[in-house]
ROVEXFI-486024 format. One record per residue: residue in three letters; x negated, y negated, z of N, C-alpha, C, O in turn. Coordinates in Angstrom, 1 decimal, padded with zeros to 4 digits, always signed. Layout:
<atoms>
+--------+--------+--------+--------+--------+--------+--------+--------+--------+--------+--------+--------+--------+
! residu !    npx !    npy !    npz !   capx !   capy !   capz !    cpx !    cpy !    cpz !    opx !    opy !    opz !
+--------+--------+--------+--------+--------+--------+--------+--------+--------+--------+--------+--------+--------+
!    ALA !      X !      Y !      Z !      X !      Y !      Z !      X !      Y !      Z !      X !      Y !      Z !
...
+--------+--------+--------+--------+--------+--------+--------+--------+--------+--------+--------+--------+--------+
</atoms>
This chain:
<atoms>
+--------+--------+--------+--------+--------+--------+--------+--------+--------+--------+--------+--------+--------+
! residu !    npx !    npy !    npz !   capx !   capy !   capz !    cpx !    cpy !    cpz !    opx !    opy !    opz !
+--------+--------+--------+--------+--------+--------+--------+--------+--------+--------+--------+--------+--------+
!    UNK ! -212.5 ! -261.0 ! +081.5 ! -213.5 ! -261.3 ! +082.6 ! -213.0 ! -260.7 ! +083.9 ! -211.8 ! -260.7 ! +084.2 !
!    UNK ! -213.9 ! -260.2 ! +084.7 ! -213.6 ! -259.7 ! +086.0 ! -213.5 ! -260.8 ! +087.0 ! -213.7 ! -262.0 ! +086.7 !
!    UNK ! -213.2 ! -260.4 ! +088.2 ! -213.1 ! -261.4 ! +089.3 ! -213.9 ! -260.8 ! +090.5 ! -214.1 ! -259.6 ! +090.6 !
!    UNK ! -214.4 ! -261.8 ! +091.3 ! -215.1 ! -261.4 ! +092.5 ! -214.3 ! -261.8 ! +093.8 ! -213.8 ! -262.9 ! +093.9 !
!    UNK ! -214.3 ! -260.9 ! +094.7 ! -213.7 ! -261.1 ! +096.0 ! -214.8 ! -261.4 ! +096.9 ! -215.6 ! -260.5 ! +097.2 !
!    UNK ! -214.9 ! -262.6 ! +097.5 ! -216.0 ! -263.0 ! +098.3 ! -215.4 ! -263.2 ! +099.8 ! -214.4 ! -263.9 ! +100.0 !
!    UNK ! -216.0 ! -262.5 ! +100.7 ! -215.6 ! -262.5 ! +102.1 ! -216.7 ! -263.1 ! +103.0 ! -217.8 ! -262.6 ! +102.9 !
!    UNK ! -216.4 ! -264.1 ! +103.8 ! -217.5 ! -264.6 ! +104.7 ! -217.6 ! -263.7 ! +105.9 ! -216.6 ! -263.5 ! +106.6 !
!    UNK ! -218.8 ! -263.2 ! +106.1 ! -219.0 ! -262.2 ! +107.2 ! -219.9 ! -262.8 ! +108.3 ! -219.8 ! -262.3 ! +109.4 !
!    UNK ! -220.6 ! -263.9 ! +108.0 ! -221.4 ! -264.5 ! +109.1 ! -221.3 ! -266.0 ! +109.0 ! -220.8 ! -266.6 ! +108.0 !
!    UNK ! -221.6 ! -266.7 ! +110.1 ! -221.5 ! -268.1 ! +110.2 ! -222.6 ! -268.8 ! +109.4 ! -223.7 ! -268.4 ! +109.3 !
!    UNK ! -222.3 ! -270.0 ! +108.9 ! -223.3 ! -270.9 ! +108.2 ! -224.0 ! -271.8 ! +109.2 ! -225.0 ! -272.5 ! +108.9 !
!    UNK ! -223.6 ! -271.8 ! +110.5 ! -224.2 ! -272.6 ! +111.5 ! -225.7 ! -272.2 ! +111.7 ! -225.9 ! -271.0 ! +111.8 !
!    UNK ! -226.6 ! -273.1 ! +111.7 ! -228.0 ! -272.8 ! +111.8 ! -228.7 ! -272.5 ! +110.5 ! -229.9 ! -272.4 ! +110.4 !
!    UNK ! -227.9 ! -272.5 ! +109.4 ! -228.4 ! -272.2 ! +108.1 ! -228.9 ! -273.6 ! +107.5 ! -228.7 ! -274.6 ! +108.1 !
!    UNK ! -229.4 ! -273.5 ! +106.3 ! -229.8 ! -274.7 ! +105.6 ! -228.6 ! -275.5 ! +105.1 ! -227.5 ! -274.9 ! +104.9 !
!    UNK ! -228.8 ! -276.7 ! +104.9 ! -227.7 ! -277.6 ! +104.4 ! -227.1 ! -277.1 ! +103.1 ! -225.9 ! -277.1 ! +103.0 !
!    UNK ! -228.0 ! -276.7 ! +102.2 ! -227.4 ! -276.3 ! +100.9 ! -226.6 ! -275.0 ! +101.0 ! -225.7 ! -274.8 ! +100.2 !
!    UNK ! -226.9 ! -274.1 ! +102.0 ! -226.2 ! -272.9 ! +102.2 ! -224.8 ! -273.2 ! +102.8 ! -223.8 ! -272.6 ! +102.4 !
!    UNK ! -224.7 ! -274.2 ! +103.7 ! -223.4 ! -274.6 ! +104.3 ! -222.6 ! -275.2 ! +103.2 ! -221.4 ! -275.0 ! +103.1 !
!    UNK ! -223.2 ! -276.1 ! +102.3 ! -222.4 ! -276.7 ! +101.3 ! -222.0 ! -275.7 ! +100.2 ! -220.9 ! -275.8 ! +099.7 !
!    UNK ! -222.8 ! -274.7 ! +100.0 ! -222.4 ! -273.6 ! +099.0 ! -221.2 ! -272.8 ! +099.6 ! -220.2 ! -272.5 ! +098.8 !
!    UNK ! -221.2 ! -272.5 ! +100.9 ! -220.0 ! -271.9 ! +101.5 ! -218.7 ! -272.7 ! +101.3 ! -217.7 ! -272.2 ! +100.9 !
!    UNK ! -218.8 ! -274.0 ! +101.5 ! -217.7 ! -274.9 ! +101.4 ! -217.2 ! -275.0 ! +099.9 ! -216.0 ! -275.0 ! +099.7 !
!    UNK ! -218.2 ! -275.0 ! +099.0 ! -217.8 ! -275.1 ! +097.6 ! -217.2 ! -273.8 ! +097.1 ! -216.4 ! -273.9 ! +096.1 !
!    UNK ! -217.5 ! -272.7 ! +097.7 ! -216.8 ! -271.5 ! +097.4 ! -215.4 ! -271.4 ! +098.0 ! -214.6 ! -270.6 ! +097.6 !
!    UNK ! -215.1 ! -272.3 ! +098.9 ! -213.8 ! -272.3 ! +099.6 ! -213.8 ! -271.5 ! +100.9 ! -212.7 ! -271.2 ! +101.4 !
!    UNK ! -215.0 ! -271.2 ! +101.4 ! -215.0 ! -270.5 ! +102.7 ! -215.3 ! -271.4 ! +103.8 ! -216.2 ! -272.3 ! +103.8 !
!    UNK ! -214.4 ! -271.3 ! +104.9 ! -214.5 ! -272.2 ! +106.0 ! -214.9 ! -271.5 ! +107.3 ! -215.6 ! -272.1 ! +108.2 !
!    UNK ! -214.5 ! -270.3 ! +107.5 ! -214.8 ! -269.6 ! +108.7 ! -215.0 ! -268.1 ! +108.4 ! -214.6 ! -267.6 ! +107.3 !
!    UNK ! -215.5 ! -267.4 ! +109.4 ! -215.7 ! -266.0 ! +109.3 ! -214.4 ! -265.3 ! +109.0 ! -213.4 ! -265.5 ! +109.7 !
!    UNK ! -214.4 ! -264.4 ! +108.1 ! -213.2 ! -263.6 ! +107.7 ! -212.4 ! -264.2 ! +106.6 ! -211.5 ! -263.6 ! +106.1 !
!    UNK ! -212.8 ! -265.4 ! +106.1 ! -212.1 ! -266.0 ! +105.0 ! -212.4 ! -265.2 ! +103.7 ! -213.5 ! -264.7 ! +103.6 !
!    UNK ! -211.4 ! -265.2 ! +102.9 ! -211.5 ! -264.4 ! +101.6 ! -211.1 ! -265.3 ! +100.5 ! -210.0 ! -266.0 ! +100.5 !
!    UNK ! -211.9 ! -265.3 ! +099.4 ! -211.5 ! -266.1 ! +098.2 ! -211.8 ! -265.1 ! +097.0 ! -212.6 ! -264.3 ! +097.0 !
!    UNK ! -211.0 ! -265.3 ! +096.0 ! -211.2 ! -264.6 ! +094.7 ! -211.5 ! -265.6 ! +093.6 ! -210.8 ! -266.5 ! +093.4 !
!    UNK ! -212.7 ! -265.4 ! +093.0 ! -213.2 ! -266.3 ! +092.0 ! -213.4 ! -265.5 ! +090.7 ! -213.6 ! -264.3 ! +090.7 !
!    UNK ! -213.4 ! -266.3 ! +089.6 ! -213.8 ! -265.7 ! +088.3 ! -215.2 ! -265.3 ! +088.3 ! -216.1 ! -265.9 ! +089.0 !
!    UNK ! -215.6 ! -264.2 ! +087.7 ! -216.9 ! -263.7 ! +087.6 ! -217.7 ! -264.4 ! +086.5 ! -217.7 ! -264.0 ! +085.4 !
!    UNK ! -218.3 ! -265.6 ! +086.9 ! -219.0 ! -266.4 ! +086.0 ! -220.4 ! -266.6 ! +086.6 ! -220.7 ! -266.4 ! +087.8 !
!    UNK ! -221.4 ! -267.0 ! +085.7 ! -222.8 ! -267.1 ! +086.2 ! -222.9 ! -268.2 ! +087.3 ! -223.7 ! -268.0 ! +088.2 !
!    UNK ! -222.1 ! -269.2 ! +087.3 ! -222.2 ! -270.3 ! +088.3 ! -221.8 ! -269.7 ! +089.7 ! -222.4 ! -270.0 ! +090.7 !
!    UNK ! -220.7 ! -268.9 ! +089.7 ! -220.2 ! -268.3 ! +090.9 ! -221.3 ! -267.3 ! +091.4 ! -221.5 ! -267.2 ! +092.6 !
!    UNK ! -221.8 ! -266.5 ! +090.5 ! -222.8 ! -265.5 ! +090.9 ! -224.0 ! -266.2 ! +091.5 ! -224.6 ! -265.7 ! +092.5 !
!    UNK ! -224.4 ! -267.3 ! +091.0 ! -225.5 ! -268.1 ! +091.6 ! -225.2 ! -268.6 ! +093.0 ! -226.1 ! -268.5 ! +093.8 !
!    UNK ! -224.0 ! -269.1 ! +093.2 ! -223.6 ! -269.5 ! +094.5 ! -223.6 ! -268.4 ! +095.5 ! -224.0 ! -268.5 ! +096.6 !
!    UNK ! -223.1 ! -267.2 ! +095.1 ! -223.1 ! -266.1 ! +095.9 ! -224.5 ! -265.6 ! +096.3 ! -224.8 ! -265.2 ! +097.4 !
!    UNK ! -225.4 ! -265.7 ! +095.3 ! -226.8 ! -265.3 ! +095.5 ! -227.4 ! -266.2 ! +096.6 ! -228.3 ! -265.7 ! +097.4 !
!    UNK ! -227.1 ! -267.5 ! +096.6 ! -227.6 ! -268.4 ! +097.6 ! -227.2 ! -268.0 ! +099.0 ! -228.0 ! -268.2 ! +099.9 !
!    UNK ! -226.0 ! -267.5 ! +099.2 ! -225.5 ! -267.2 ! +100.6 ! -225.3 ! -265.7 ! +100.7 ! -224.4 ! -265.3 ! +101.5 !
!    UNK ! -226.0 ! -264.8 ! +100.0 ! -225.8 ! -263.4 ! +100.0 ! -225.9 ! -262.8 ! +101.4 ! -225.2 ! -261.8 ! +101.6 !
!    UNK ! -226.6 ! -263.4 ! +102.3 ! -226.8 ! -262.9 ! +103.7 ! -225.6 ! -263.3 ! +104.6 ! -225.5 ! -262.8 ! +105.7 !
!    UNK ! -224.7 ! -264.1 ! +104.1 ! -223.6 ! -264.6 ! +104.8 ! -222.2 ! -264.1 ! +104.3 ! -221.2 ! -264.2 ! +105.0 !
!    UNK ! -222.2 ! -263.4 ! +103.2 ! -221.0 ! -263.0 ! +102.5 ! -221.1 ! -261.6 ! +102.1 ! -222.1 ! -261.0 ! +102.0 !
!    UNK ! -219.9 ! -261.0 ! +101.9 ! -219.8 ! -259.7 ! +101.2 ! -219.0 ! -259.9 ! +099.9 ! -218.1 ! -260.7 ! +099.9 !
!    UNK ! -219.4 ! -259.2 ! +098.9 ! -218.8 ! -259.4 ! +097.6 ! -218.3 ! -258.0 ! +097.0 ! -218.9 ! -257.0 ! +097.1 !
!    UNK ! -217.1 ! -258.1 ! +096.5 ! -216.5 ! -256.9 ! +095.8 ! -216.0 ! -257.3 ! +094.4 ! -215.5 ! -258.5 ! +094.3 !
!    UNK ! -216.1 ! -256.4 ! +093.5 ! -215.5 ! -256.7 ! +092.2 ! -214.0 ! -256.3 ! +092.2 ! -213.7 ! -255.2 ! +092.6 !
!    UNK ! -213.2 ! -257.2 ! +091.6 ! -211.7 ! -256.9 ! +091.6 ! -211.2 ! -257.0 ! +090.2 ! -211.7 ! -257.9 ! +089.4 !
!    UNK ! -210.3 ! -256.2 ! +089.8 ! -209.7 ! -256.3 ! +088.5 ! -208.4 ! -257.1 ! +088.5 ! -207.8 ! -257.3 ! +087.5 !
+--------+--------+--------+--------+--------+--------+--------+--------+--------+--------+--------+--------+--------+
</atoms>
């Protein structure tokens, strides 16, 4: 399985509650934070929820 590198590029302030909670559950706390997660459907769904706040790269 591949991995996804998720980078927070915009703030969750002013966003919906579920979007802020999704950022936290991904492990992102502030702009510029980077996390590497397994490429699973659950993670893809969370990224889709906050796609306007993050940048995603596939990593091997």
